[in-house]
All heavy atoms as a GROMACS GRO file, in nm:
protein
  614
    1MET      N    1  10.964   1.104   8.382
    1MET     CA    2  11.026   1.208   8.462
    1MET      C    3  11.044   1.335   8.380
    1MET      O    4  11.018   1.443   8.428
    1MET     CB    5  11.160   1.157   8.517
    1MET     CG    6  11.229   1.255   8.604
    1MET     SD    7  11.140   1.272   8.761
    1MET     CE    8  11.257   1.362   8.852
    2VAL      N    9  11.086   1.322   8.255
    2VAL     CA   10  11.108   1.439   8.170
    2VAL      C   11  10.978   1.515   8.147
    2VAL      O   12  10.975   1.637   8.153
    2VAL     CB   13  11.172   1.397   8.034
    2VAL    CG1   14  11.179   1.516   7.941
    2VAL    CG2   15  11.309   1.338   8.057
    3GLU      N   16  10.869   1.443   8.124
    3GLU     CA   17  10.740   1.508   8.101
    3GLU      C   18  10.699   1.591   8.224
    3GLU      O   19  10.650   1.701   8.210
    3GLU     CB   20  10.632   1.404   8.071
    3GLU     CG   21  10.651   1.338   7.937
    3GLU     CD   22  10.551   1.228   7.914
    3GLU    OE1   23  10.453   1.217   7.990
    3GLU    OE2   24  10.572   1.151   7.820
    4ARG      N   25  10.722   1.539   8.341
    4ARG     CA   26  10.685   1.610   8.464
    4ARG      C   27  10.769   1.737   8.478
    4ARG      O   28  10.717   1.843   8.512
    4ARG     CB   29  10.704   1.521   8.586
    4ARG     CG   30  10.664   1.591   8.712
    4ARG     CD   31  10.657   1.494   8.828
    4ARG     NE   32  10.607   1.566   8.943
    4ARG     CZ   33  10.665   1.569   9.060
    4ARG    NH1   34  10.776   1.499   9.079
    4ARG    NH2   35  10.614   1.636   9.158
    5ILE      N   36  10.896   1.730   8.451
    5ILE     CA   37  10.983   1.848   8.459
    5ILE      C   38  10.938   1.952   8.358
    5ILE      O   39  10.928   2.070   8.390
    5ILE     CB   40  11.130   1.809   8.438
    5ILE    CG1   41  11.178   1.725   8.558
    5ILE    CG2   42  11.217   1.932   8.420
    5ILE    CD1   43  11.314   1.664   8.539
    6ASP      N   44  10.910   1.910   8.235
    6ASP     CA   45  10.863   2.004   8.133
    6ASP      C   46  10.734   2.071   8.178
    6ASP      O   47  10.717   2.191   8.160
    6ASP     CB   48  10.839   1.932   8.000
    6ASP     CG   49  10.969   1.891   7.933
    6ASP    OD1   50  11.074   1.946   7.970
    6ASP    OD2   51  10.963   1.804   7.844
    7LEU      N   52  10.643   1.996   8.236
    7LEU     CA   53  10.516   2.051   8.284
    7LEU      C   54  10.540   2.152   8.395
    7LEU      O   55  10.484   2.261   8.394
    7LEU     CB   56  10.424   1.940   8.333
    7LEU     CG   57  10.291   1.985   8.394
    7LEU    CD1   58  10.209   2.061   8.291
    7LEU    CD2   59  10.213   1.866   8.447
    8LEU      N   60  10.628   2.119   8.489
    8LEU     CA   61  10.658   2.211   8.598
    8LEU      C   62  10.722   2.340   8.547
    8LEU      O   63  10.689   2.448   8.590
    8LEU     CB   64  10.750   2.145   8.700
    8LEU     CG   65  10.688   2.035   8.785
    8LEU    CD1   66  10.794   1.968   8.870
    8LEU    CD2   67  10.577   2.091   8.872
    9LEU      N   68  10.813   2.328   8.450
    9LEU     CA   69  10.876   2.447   8.394
    9LEU      C   70  10.774   2.534   8.321
    9LEU      O   71  10.774   2.656   8.335
    9LEU     CB   72  10.989   2.409   8.298
    9LEU     CG   73  11.113   2.349   8.362
    9LEU    CD1   74  11.209   2.299   8.256
    9LEU    CD2   75  11.182   2.449   8.453
   10THR      N   76  10.685   2.472   8.248
   10THR     CA   77  10.581   2.546   8.177
   10THR      C   78  10.488   2.614   8.275
   10THR      O   79  10.456   2.732   8.260
   10THR     CB   80  10.499   2.451   8.087
   10THR    OG1   81  10.589   2.389   7.995
   10THR    CG2   82  10.393   2.526   8.010
   11MET      N   83  10.448   2.544   8.381
   11MET     CA   84  10.358   2.602   8.479
   11MET      C   85  10.423   2.718   8.552
   11MET      O   86  10.363   2.822   8.572
   11MET     CB   87  10.313   2.496   8.580
   11MET     CG   88  10.217   2.396   8.520
   11MET     SD   89  10.179   2.260   8.632
   11MET     CE   90  10.116   2.345   8.774
   12SER      N   91  10.551   2.704   8.592
   12SER     CA   92  10.616   2.811   8.666
   12SER      C   93  10.637   2.933   8.577
   12SER      O   94  10.626   3.046   8.622
   12SER     CB   95  10.749   2.764   8.725
   12SER     OG   96  10.840   2.732   8.623
   13TYR      N   97  10.666   2.914   8.450
   13TYR     CA   98  10.684   3.025   8.359
   13TYR      C   99  10.552   3.100   8.340
   13TYR      O  100  10.548   3.221   8.347
   13TYR     CB  101  10.735   2.974   8.224
   13TYR     CG  102  10.747   3.084   8.121
   13TYR    CD1  103  10.853   3.174   8.127
   13TYR    CD2  104  10.652   3.100   8.021
   13TYR    CE1  105  10.864   3.276   8.034
   13TYR    CE2  106  10.663   3.201   7.928
   13TYR     CZ  107  10.769   3.288   7.934
   13TYR     OH  108  10.780   3.389   7.844
   14ARG      N  109  10.445   3.028   8.320
   14ARG     CA  110  10.316   3.092   8.297
   14ARG      C  111  10.260   3.159   8.422
   14ARG      O  112  10.193   3.260   8.414
   14ARG     CB  113  10.215   2.990   8.244
   14ARG     CG  114  10.246   2.951   8.103
   14ARG     CD  115  10.142   2.858   8.049
   14ARG     NE  116  10.176   2.817   7.914
   14ARG     CZ  117  10.128   2.714   7.853
   14ARG    NH1  118  10.041   2.637   7.914
   14ARG    NH2  119  10.165   2.685   7.730
   15SER      N  120  10.288   3.102   8.539
   15SER     CA  121  10.233   3.160   8.661
   15SER      C  122  10.318   3.275   8.713
   15SER      O  123  10.275   3.352   8.796
   15SER     CB  124  10.219   3.053   8.769
   15SER     OG  125  10.347   3.004   8.804
   16GLY      N  126  10.443   3.288   8.662
   16GLY     CA  127  10.531   3.396   8.706
   16GLY      C  128  10.505   3.521   8.625
   16GLY      O  129  10.402   3.540   8.562
   17PHE      N  130  10.602   3.611   8.625
   17PHE     CA  131  10.588   3.736   8.553
   17PHE      C  132  10.604   3.715   8.402
   17PHE      O  133  10.543   3.783   8.324
   17PHE     CB  134  10.689   3.839   8.605
   17PHE     CG  135  10.650   3.893   8.738
   17PHE    CD1  136  10.700   3.836   8.854
   17PHE    CD2  137  10.564   3.999   8.748
   17PHE    CE1  138  10.664   3.885   8.978
   17PHE    CE2  139  10.527   4.049   8.871
   17PHE     CZ  140  10.578   3.992   8.986
   18GLY      N  141  10.689   3.617   8.363
   18GLY     CA  142  10.706   3.584   8.222
   18GLY      C  143  10.715   3.705   8.133
   18GLY      O  144  10.791   3.796   8.158
   19SER      N  145  10.636   3.708   8.028
   19SER     CA  146  10.641   3.818   7.933
   19SER      C  147  10.537   3.925   7.965
   19SER      O  148  10.518   4.018   7.890
   19SER     CB  149  10.620   3.765   7.791
   19SER     OG  150  10.494   3.702   7.783
   20SER      N  151  10.468   3.912   8.076
   20SER     CA  152  10.369   4.012   8.115
   20SER      C  153  10.440   4.140   8.158
   20SER      O  154  10.559   4.140   8.186
   20SER     CB  155  10.282   3.958   8.229
   20SER     OG  156  10.361   3.937   8.343
   21PRO      N  157  10.369   4.251   8.164
   21PRO     CA  158  10.430   4.378   8.205
   21PRO      C  159  10.492   4.366   8.346
   21PRO      O  160  10.435   4.303   8.434
   21PRO     CB  161  10.314   4.476   8.207
   21PRO     CG  162  10.209   4.414   8.122
   21PRO     CD  163  10.228   4.266   8.132
   22LYS      N  164  10.609   4.424   8.362
   22LYS     CA  165  10.678   4.420   8.491
   22LYS      C  166  10.636   4.542   8.574
   22LYS      O  167  10.598   4.645   8.520
   22LYS     CB  168  10.830   4.425   8.469
   22LYS     CG  169  10.884   4.326   8.368
   22LYS     CD  170  10.858   4.184   8.406
   22LYS     CE  171  10.920   4.084   8.312
   22LYS     NZ  172  10.857   4.064   8.187
   23PRO      N  173  10.646   4.532   8.707
   23PRO     CA  174  10.607   4.645   8.792
   23PRO      C  175  10.715   4.752   8.803
   23PRO      O  176  10.701   4.847   8.879
   23PRO     CB  177  10.582   4.578   8.928
   23PRO     CG  178  10.671   4.459   8.926
   23PRO     CD  179  10.673   4.412   8.783
   24VAL      N  180  10.825   4.737   8.728
   24VAL     CA  181  10.931   4.838   8.726
   24VAL      C  182  10.963   4.874   8.581
   24VAL      O  183  10.933   4.798   8.490
   24VAL     CB  184  11.059   4.788   8.796
   24VAL    CG1  185  11.033   4.764   8.943
   24VAL    CG2  186  11.113   4.662   8.731
   25GLU      N  187  11.025   4.991   8.562
   25GLU     CA  188  11.064   5.036   8.428
   25GLU      C  189  11.212   5.070   8.426
   25GLU      O  190  11.265   5.123   8.523
   25GLU     CB  191  10.982   5.158   8.387
   25GLU     CG  192  10.834   5.129   8.368
   25GLU     CD  193  10.757   5.253   8.325
   25GLU    OE1  194  10.809   5.330   8.242
   25GLU    OE2  195  10.646   5.273   8.377
   26MET      N  196  11.276   5.043   8.314
   26MET     CA  197  11.417   5.069   8.295
   26MET      C  198  11.450   5.216   8.319
   26MET      O  199  11.382   5.305   8.268
   26MET     CB  200  11.454   5.029   8.151
   26MET     CG  201  11.597   5.039   8.122
   26MET     SD  202  11.681   4.907   8.210
   26MET     CE  203  11.836   4.916   8.128
   27GLY      N  204  11.551   5.242   8.403
   27GLY     CA  205  11.596   5.378   8.429
   27GLY      C  206  11.517   5.455   8.534
   27GLY      O  207  11.561   5.560   8.578
   28LYS      N  208  11.402   5.402   8.575
   28LYS     CA  209  11.321   5.472   8.676
   28LYS      C  210  11.377   5.447   8.816
   28LYS      O  211  11.444   5.348   8.841
   28LYS     CB  212  11.176   5.427   8.669
   28LYS     CG  213  11.103   5.484   8.551
   28LYS     CD  214  10.958   5.502   8.584
   28LYS     CE  215  10.891   5.582   8.474
   28LYS     NZ  216  10.751   5.604   8.498
   29GLU      N  217  11.344   5.541   8.907
   29GLU     CA  218  11.389   5.531   9.045
   29GLU      C  219  11.274   5.492   9.137
   29GLU      O  220  11.160   5.533   9.114
   29GLU     CB  221  11.450   5.664   9.089
   29GLU     CG  222  11.574   5.699   9.009
   29GLU     CD  223  11.636   5.830   9.049
   29GLU    OE1  224  11.584   5.899   9.139
   29GLU    OE2  225  11.738   5.866   8.988
   30TYR      N  226  11.307   5.412   9.238
   30TYR     CA  227  11.208   5.362   9.333
   30TYR      C  228  11.266   5.364   9.473
   30TYR      O  229  11.387   5.348   9.491
   30TYR     CB  230  11.168   5.217   9.299
   30TYR     CG  231  11.109   5.201   9.162
   30TYR    CD1  232  11.190   5.177   9.051
   30TYR    CD2  233  10.972   5.210   9.142
   30TYR    CE1  234  11.135   5.164   8.924
   30TYR    CE2  235  10.917   5.195   9.015
   30TYR     CZ  236  11.000   5.173   8.906
   30TYR     OH  237  10.946   5.160   8.781
   31GLU      N  238  11.181   5.383   9.573
   31GLU     CA  239  11.218   5.370   9.714
   31GLU      C  240  11.187   5.226   9.755
   31GLU      O  241  11.075   5.180   9.738
   31GLU     CB  242  11.137   5.467   9.800
   31GLU     CG  243  11.168   5.612   9.777
   31GLU     CD  244  11.297   5.658   9.843
   31GLU    OE1  245  11.343   5.592   9.939
   31GLU    OE2  246  11.352   5.760   9.798
   32VAL      N  247  11.288   5.157   9.810
   32VAL     CA  248  11.269   5.017   9.849
   32VAL      C  249  11.334   4.990   9.983
   32VAL      O  250  11.413   5.070  10.033
   32VAL     CB  251  11.330   4.919   9.745
   32VAL    CG1  252  11.262   4.934   9.609
   32VAL    CG2  253  11.480   4.938   9.733
   33GLU      N  254  11.299   4.875  10.040
   33GLU     CA  255  11.369   4.825  10.158
   33GLU      C  256  11.432   4.691  10.120
   33GLU      O  257  11.366   4.605  10.062
   33GLU     CB  258  11.274   4.806  10.276
   33GLU     CG  259  11.346   4.762  10.401
   33GLU     CD  260  11.260   4.765  10.525
   33GLU    OE1  261  11.150   4.822  10.522
   33GLU    OE2  262  11.305   4.708  10.626
   34ILE      N  263  11.558   4.676  10.152
   34ILE     CA  264  11.631   4.554  10.121
   34ILE      C  265  11.592   4.449  10.226
   34ILE      O  266  11.611   4.469  10.346
   34ILE     CB  267  11.784   4.578  10.124
   34ILE    CG1  268  11.822   4.694  10.031
   34ILE    CG2  269  11.858   4.450  10.087
   34ILE    CD1  270  11.779   4.680   9.887
   35SER      N  271  11.533   4.340  10.180
   35SER     CA  272  11.481   4.239  10.273
   35SER      C  273  11.582   4.130  10.307
   35SER      O  274  11.571   4.067  10.412
   35SER     CB  275  11.355   4.175  10.215
   35SER     OG  276  11.384   4.114  10.091
   36GLU      N  277  11.678   4.106  10.217
   36GLU     CA  278  11.775   3.999  10.239
   36GLU      C  279  11.893   4.018  10.146
   36GLU      O  280  11.892   4.108  10.062
   36GLU     CB  281  11.710   3.863  10.218
   36GLU     CG  282  11.648   3.847  10.080
   36GLU     CD  283  11.555   3.728  10.071
   36GLU    OE1  284  11.605   3.614  10.083
   36GLU    OE2  285  11.435   3.749  10.054
   37ILE      N  286  11.992   3.931  10.160
   37ILE     CA  287  12.111   3.936  10.076
   37ILE      C  288  12.118   3.808   9.992
   37ILE      O  289  12.094   3.699  10.044
   37ILE     CB  290  12.239   3.950  10.162
   37ILE    CG1  291  12.232   4.076  10.248
   37ILE    CG2  292  12.365   3.950  10.076
   37ILE    CD1  293  12.228   4.206  10.171
   38SER      N  294  12.152   3.823   9.864
   38SER     CA  295  12.162   3.707   9.775
   38SER      C  296  12.291   3.631   9.802
   38SER      O  297  12.380   3.678   9.873
   38SER     CB  298  12.160   3.752   9.629
   38SER     OG  299  12.284   3.812   9.595
   39LYS      N  300  12.303   3.513   9.744
   39LYS     CA  301  12.424   3.432   9.757
   39LYS      C  302  12.546   3.504   9.701
   39LYS      O  303  12.657   3.480   9.742
   39LYS     CB  304  12.406   3.297   9.687
   39LYS     CG  305  12.307   3.207   9.755
   39LYS     CD  306  12.290   3.077   9.682
   39LYS     CE  307  12.184   2.991   9.750
   39LYS     NZ  308  12.159   2.868   9.676
   40ARG      N  309  12.523   3.593   9.604
   40ARG     CA  310  12.634   3.669   9.543
   40ARG      C  311  12.664   3.798   9.619
   40ARG      O  312  12.753   3.872   9.581
   40ARG     CB  313  12.601   3.702   9.399
   40ARG     CG  314  12.598   3.580   9.311
   40ARG     CD  315  12.580   3.618   9.168
   40ARG     NE  316  12.598   3.502   9.084
   40ARG     CZ  317  12.596   3.505   8.954
   40ARG    NH1  318  12.572   3.618   8.891
   40ARG    NH2  319  12.614   3.396   8.883
   41GLY      N  320  12.586   3.827   9.723
   41GLY     CA  321  12.613   3.945   9.804
   41GLY      C  322  12.533   4.069   9.769
   41GLY      O  323  12.550   4.173   9.832
   42ASP      N  324  12.446   4.061   9.669
   42ASP     CA  325  12.361   4.175   9.635
   42ASP      C  326  12.240   4.179   9.728
   42ASP      O  327  12.193   4.077   9.775
   42ASP     CB  328  12.308   4.163   9.491
   42ASP     CG  329  12.418   4.175   9.387
   42ASP    OD1  330  12.517   4.248   9.413
   42ASP    OD2  331  12.407   4.112   9.280
   43GLY      N  332  12.190   4.300   9.754
   43GLY     CA  333  12.068   4.313   9.831
   43GLY      C  334  11.949   4.270   9.747
   43GLY      O  335  11.952   4.280   9.624
   44ILE      N  336  11.845   4.222   9.813
   44ILE     CA  337  11.724   4.181   9.742
   44ILE      C  338  11.608   4.267   9.792
   44ILE      O  339  11.581   4.274   9.911
   44ILE     CB  340  11.691   4.033   9.765
   44ILE    CG1  341  11.804   3.945   9.711
   44ILE    CG2  342  11.557   3.996   9.700
   44ILE    CD1  343  11.787   3.798   9.741
   45ALA      N  344  11.542   4.333   9.698
   45ALA     CA  345  11.421   4.410   9.728
   45ALA      C  346  11.310   4.353   9.641
   45ALA      O  347  11.336   4.280   9.544
   45ALA     CB  348  11.443   4.558   9.696
   46ARG      N  349  11.188   4.385   9.675
   46ARG     CA  350  11.074   4.339   9.594
   46ARG      C  351  10.978   4.455   9.574
   46ARG      O  352  10.950   4.530   9.668
   46ARG     CB  353  11.003   4.223   9.661
   46ARG     CG  354  11.084   4.094   9.658
   46ARG     CD  355  11.010   3.980   9.725
   46ARG     NE  356  11.082   3.854   9.710
   46ARG     CZ  357  11.185   3.817   9.784
   46ARG    NH1  358  11.231   3.895   9.878
   46ARG    NH2  359  11.243   3.700   9.762
   47ILE      N  360  10.927   4.464   9.453
   47ILE     CA  361  10.820   4.559   9.422
   47ILE      C  362  10.707   4.476   9.363
   47ILE      O  363  10.725   4.410   9.261
   47ILE     CB  364  10.866   4.668   9.323
   47ILE    CG1  365  10.975   4.754   9.388
   47ILE    CG2  366  10.747   4.753   9.277
   47ILE    CD1  367  11.030   4.864   9.301
   48GLN      N  368  10.594   4.475   9.431
   48GLN     CA  369  10.479   4.393   9.394
   48GLN      C  370  10.521   4.247   9.372
   48GLN      O  371  10.474   4.180   9.280
   48GLN     CB  372  10.411   4.448   9.269
   48GLN     CG  373  10.354   4.587   9.288
   48GLN     CD  374  10.295   4.644   9.161
   48GLN    OE1  375  10.271   4.574   9.064
   48GLN    NE2  376  10.271   4.773   9.162
   49GLY      N  377  10.611   4.198   9.456
   49GLY     CA  378  10.657   4.059   9.449
   49GLY      C  379  10.767   4.034   9.347
   49GLY      O  380  10.827   3.928   9.346
   50PHE      N  381  10.797   4.131   9.263
   50PHE     CA  382  10.899   4.116   9.160
   50PHE      C  383  11.037   4.142   9.222
   50PHE      O  384  11.059   4.245   9.284
   50PHE     CB  385  10.872   4.215   9.046
   50PHE     CG  386  10.957   4.194   8.924
   50PHE    CD1  387  10.938   4.084   8.843
   50PHE    CD2  388  11.053   4.287   8.889
   50PHE    CE1  389  11.015   4.065   8.730
   50PHE    CE2  390  11.130   4.270   8.776
   50PHE     CZ  391  11.112   4.158   8.695
   51VAL      N  392  11.130   4.048   9.207
   51VAL     CA  393  11.261   4.054   9.271
   51VAL      C  394  11.352   4.154   9.199
   51VAL      O  395  11.361   4.156   9.076
   51VAL     CB  396  11.327   3.915   9.273
   51VAL    CG1  397  11.470   3.922   9.323
   51VAL    CG2  398  11.245   3.819   9.358
   52ILE      N  399  11.422   4.234   9.282
   52ILE     CA  400  11.520   4.328   9.229
   52ILE      C  401  11.650   4.309   9.307
   52ILE      O  402  11.651   4.318   9.430
   52ILE     CB  403  11.471   4.474   9.246
   52ILE    CG1  404  11.336   4.490   9.176
   52ILE    CG2  405  11.575   4.571   9.190
   52ILE    CD1  406  11.264   4.615   9.214
   53PHE      N  407  11.758   4.280   9.236
   53PHE     CA  408  11.890   4.266   9.297
   53PHE      C  409  11.956   4.403   9.296
   53PHE      O  410  11.967   4.467   9.191
   53PHE     CB  411  11.976   4.166   9.219
   53PHE     CG  412  11.924   4.024   9.231
   53PHE    CD1  413  11.853   3.966   9.128
   53PHE    CD2  414  11.947   3.950   9.346
   53PHE    CE1  415  11.806   3.836   9.138
   53PHE    CE2  416  11.899   3.820   9.358
   53PHE     CZ  417  11.829   3.763   9.253
   54VAL      N  418  12.001   4.447   9.414
   54VAL     CA  419  12.059   4.580   9.429
   54VAL      C  420  12.205   4.567   9.472
   54VAL      O  421  12.234   4.523   9.584
   54VAL     CB  422  11.981   4.664   9.532
   54VAL    CG1  423  12.037   4.805   9.540
   54VAL    CG2  424  11.832   4.666   9.499
   55ALA      N  425  12.296   4.605   9.383
   55ALA     CA  426  12.439   4.595   9.411
   55ALA      C  427  12.478   4.683   9.530
   55ALA      O  428  12.437   4.798   9.538
   55ALA     CB  429  12.519   4.635   9.288
   56GLY      N  430  12.554   4.626   9.621
   56GLY     CA  431  12.607   4.701   9.734
   56GLY      C  432  12.510   4.732   9.846
   56GLY      O  433  12.547   4.802   9.941
   57ALA      N  434  12.388   4.683   9.841
   57ALA     CA  435  12.289   4.712   9.945
   57ALA      C  436  12.303   4.613  10.060
   57ALA      O  437  12.351   4.502  10.043
   57ALA     CB  438  12.149   4.706   9.887
   58LYS      N  439  12.259   4.657  10.178
   58LYS     CA  440  12.264   4.574  10.297
   58LYS      C  441  12.123   4.542  10.347
   58LYS      O  442  12.032   4.623  10.331
   58LYS     CB  443  12.342   4.646  10.406
   58LYS     CG  444  12.487   4.674  10.366
   58LYS     CD  445  12.561   4.739  10.478
   58LYS     CE  446  12.705   4.773  10.449
   58LYS     NZ  447  12.763   4.737  10.328
   59SER      N  448  12.107   4.427  10.409
   59SER     CA  449  11.977   4.384  10.461
   59SER      C  450  11.923   4.486  10.561
   59SER      O  451  11.996   4.535  10.647
   59SER     CB  452  11.991   4.248  10.528
   59SER     OG  453  11.865   4.201  10.569
   60GLY      N  454  11.796   4.522  10.546
   60GLY     CA  455  11.731   4.619  10.633
   60GLY      C  456  11.746   4.764  10.587
   60GLY      O  457  11.681   4.853  10.639
   61GLN      N  458  11.830   4.786  10.490
   61GLN     CA  459  11.855   4.921  10.440
   61GLN      C  460  11.737   4.972  10.358
   61GLN      O  461  11.680   4.898  10.278
   61GLN     CB  462  11.982   4.919  10.353
   61GLN     CG  463  12.018   5.049  10.288
   61GLN     CD  464  12.143   5.037  10.202
   61GLN    OE1  465  12.201   4.931  10.186
   61GLN    NE2  466  12.183   5.148  10.144
   62LYS      N  467  11.700   5.097  10.378
   62LYS     CA  468  11.601   5.162  10.292
   62LYS      C  469  11.681   5.247  10.194
   62LYS      O  470  11.772   5.319  10.236
   62LYS     CB  471  11.506   5.248  10.374
   62LYS     CG  472  11.416   5.164  10.462
   62LYS     CD  473  11.317   5.246  10.537
   62LYS     CE  474  11.234   5.151  10.625
   62LYS     NZ  475  11.131   5.219  10.699
   63ALA      N  476  11.649   5.235  10.067
   63ALA     CA  477  11.730   5.302   9.966
   63ALA      C  478  11.648   5.347   9.846
   63ALA      O  479  11.543   5.289   9.817
   63ALA     CB  480  11.841   5.208   9.918
   64LYS      N  481  11.698   5.448   9.780
   64LYS     CA  482  11.644   5.490   9.652
   64LYS      C  483  11.730   5.421   9.547
   64LYS      O  484  11.853   5.430   9.551
   64LYS     CB  485  11.651   5.642   9.637
   64LYS     CG  486  11.581   5.694   9.516
   64LYS     CD  487  11.578   5.845   9.519
   64LYS     CE  488  11.482   5.897   9.414
   64LYS     NZ  489  11.471   6.044   9.425
   65ILE      N  490  11.666   5.348   9.455
   65ILE     CA  491  11.738   5.271   9.354
   65ILE      C  492  11.698   5.314   9.214
   65ILE      O  493  11.590   5.370   9.194
   65ILE     CB  494  11.716   5.120   9.371
   65ILE    CG1  495  11.566   5.086   9.354
   65ILE    CG2  496  11.770   5.072   9.505
   65ILE    CD1  497  11.537   4.937   9.341
   66ARG      N  498  11.785   5.284   9.118
   66ARG     CA  499  11.755   5.305   8.976
   66ARG      C  500  11.769   5.170   8.905
   66ARG      O  501  11.870   5.101   8.920
   66ARG     CB  502  11.852   5.405   8.914
   66ARG     CG  503  11.823   5.428   8.764
   66ARG     CD  504  11.918   5.528   8.700
   66ARG     NE  505  11.913   5.656   8.768
   66ARG     CZ  506  12.016   5.712   8.833
   66ARG    NH1  507  12.132   5.650   8.840
   66ARG    NH2  508  12.003   5.830   8.890
   67ILE      N  509  11.668   5.133   8.829
   67ILE     CA  510  11.668   5.006   8.757
   67ILE      C  511  11.768   5.012   8.641
   67ILE      O  512  11.762   5.104   8.558
   67ILE     CB  513  11.527   4.972   8.703
   67ILE    CG1  514  11.423   4.970   8.817
   67ILE    CG2  515  11.528   4.841   8.625
   67ILE    CD1  516  11.448   4.866   8.923
   68THR      N  517  11.860   4.913   8.636
   68THR     CA  518  11.963   4.911   8.532
   68THR      C  519  11.940   4.802   8.428
   68THR      O  520  11.992   4.810   8.317
   68THR     CB  521  12.103   4.893   8.593
   68THR    OG1  522  12.105   4.772   8.672
   68THR    CG2  523  12.138   5.011   8.682
   69SER      N  524  11.863   4.699   8.464
   69SER     CA  525  11.827   4.595   8.366
   69SER      C  526  11.704   4.520   8.416
   69SER      O  527  11.681   4.511   8.536
   69SER     CB  528  11.942   4.497   8.341
   69SER     OG  529  11.966   4.417   8.453
   70ILE      N  530  11.627   4.470   8.320
   70ILE     CA  531  11.504   4.397   8.355
   70ILE      C  532  11.502   4.267   8.276
   70ILE      O  533  11.517   4.267   8.153
   70ILE     CB  534  11.378   4.479   8.320
   70ILE    CG1  535  11.380   4.613   8.394
   70ILE    CG2  536  11.252   4.400   8.355
   70ILE    CD1  537  11.268   4.707   8.354
   71GLY      N  538  11.483   4.157   8.349
   71GLY     CA  539  11.471   4.027   8.287
   71GLY      C  540  11.329   3.975   8.305
   71GLY      O  541  11.242   4.045   8.358
   72ASP      N  542  11.306   3.852   8.263
   72ASP     CA  543  11.173   3.792   8.278
   72ASP      C  544  11.136   3.770   8.424
   72ASP      O  545  11.021   3.785   8.461
   72ASP     CB  546  11.165   3.659   8.203
   72ASP     CG  547  11.155   3.678   8.053
   72ASP    OD1  548  11.116   3.787   8.008
   72ASP    OD2  549  11.188   3.582   7.981
   73ARG      N  550  11.234   3.732   8.506
   73ARG     CA  551  11.204   3.694   8.644
   73ARG      C  552  11.258   3.788   8.749
   73ARG      O  553  11.225   3.777   8.866
   73ARG     CB  554  11.257   3.552   8.669
   73ARG     CG  555  11.187   3.452   8.579
   73ARG     CD  556  11.239   3.312   8.596
   73ARG     NE  557  11.238   3.274   8.736
   73ARG     CZ  558  11.305   3.172   8.785
   73ARG    NH1  559  11.382   3.100   8.707
   73ARG    NH2  560  11.298   3.142   8.912
   74PHE      N  561  11.346   3.880   8.712
   74PHE     CA  562  11.405   3.974   8.809
   74PHE      C  563  11.463   4.094   8.737
   74PHE      O  564  11.478   4.094   8.615
   74PHE     CB  565  11.514   3.904   8.892
   74PHE     CG  566  11.630   3.857   8.812
   74PHE    CD1  567  11.739   3.941   8.788
   74PHE    CD2  568  11.634   3.729   8.759
   74PHE    CE1  569  11.847   3.897   8.712
   74PHE    CE2  570  11.742   3.684   8.685
   74PHE     CZ  571  11.850   3.770   8.660
   75ALA      N  572  11.495   4.196   8.818
   75ALA     CA  573  11.560   4.315   8.766
   75ALA      C  574  11.686   4.340   8.845
   75ALA      O  575  11.705   4.282   8.955
   75ALA     CB  576  11.467   4.436   8.776
   76LYS      N  577  11.774   4.424   8.794
   76LYS     CA  578  11.895   4.465   8.865
   76LYS      C  579  11.889   4.616   8.880
   76LYS      O  580  11.835   4.686   8.793
   76LYS     CB  581  12.021   4.424   8.790
   76LYS     CG  582  12.042   4.275   8.786
   76LYS     CD  583  12.171   4.239   8.719
   76LYS     CE  584  12.191   4.089   8.714
   76LYS     NZ  585  12.316   4.052   8.649
   77ALA      N  586  11.945   4.664   8.992
   77ALA     CA  587  11.941   4.807   9.018
   77ALA      C  588  12.067   4.851   9.090
   77ALA      O  589  12.141   4.769   9.145
   77ALA     CB  590  11.817   4.841   9.101
   78GLU      N  591  12.086   4.984   9.092
   78GLU     CA  592  12.194   5.044   9.166
   78GLU      C  593  12.136   5.146   9.263
   78GLU      O  594  12.028   5.200   9.240
   78GLU     CB  595  12.293   5.112   9.070
   78GLU     CG  596  12.228   5.225   8.990
   78GLU     CD  597  12.317   5.280   8.881
   78GLU    OE1  598  12.425   5.224   8.855
   78GLU    OE2  599  12.276   5.379   8.816
   79ILE      N  600  12.208   5.170   9.371
   79ILE     CA  601  12.165   5.272   9.467
   79ILE      C  602  12.195   5.409   9.408
   79ILE      O  603  12.302   5.431   9.352
   79ILE     CB  604  12.236   5.252   9.602
   79ILE    CG1  605  12.194   5.119   9.663
   79ILE    CG2  606  12.204   5.368   9.697
   79ILE    CD1  607  12.263   5.083   9.792
   80VAL      N  608  12.100   5.500   9.422
   80VAL     CA  609  12.116   5.636   9.368
   80VAL      C  610  12.179   5.723   9.475
   80VAL      O  611  12.143   5.720   9.588
   80VAL     CB  612  11.980   5.694   9.325
   80VAL    CG1  613  11.997   5.836   9.276
   80VAL    CG2  614  11.917   5.608   9.221
   0.00000   0.00000   0.00000
């Protein structure tokens, strides 16, 4: 069972964005549409499939955002 989990984790990391270049840059602004709300209440937008959590955004909202942090699998942003 452990070997299978390790394999799945390795496959998902390699097939995701991982350490490859992200479609967003720190501090840059983007126009997005919030597609849904996260469990924590942040809006979720996507740029080229890359997830961006937007504090205070509402589902269906179109907004201009600024990227505040970038991780391996997602970024965080604020509404401008």
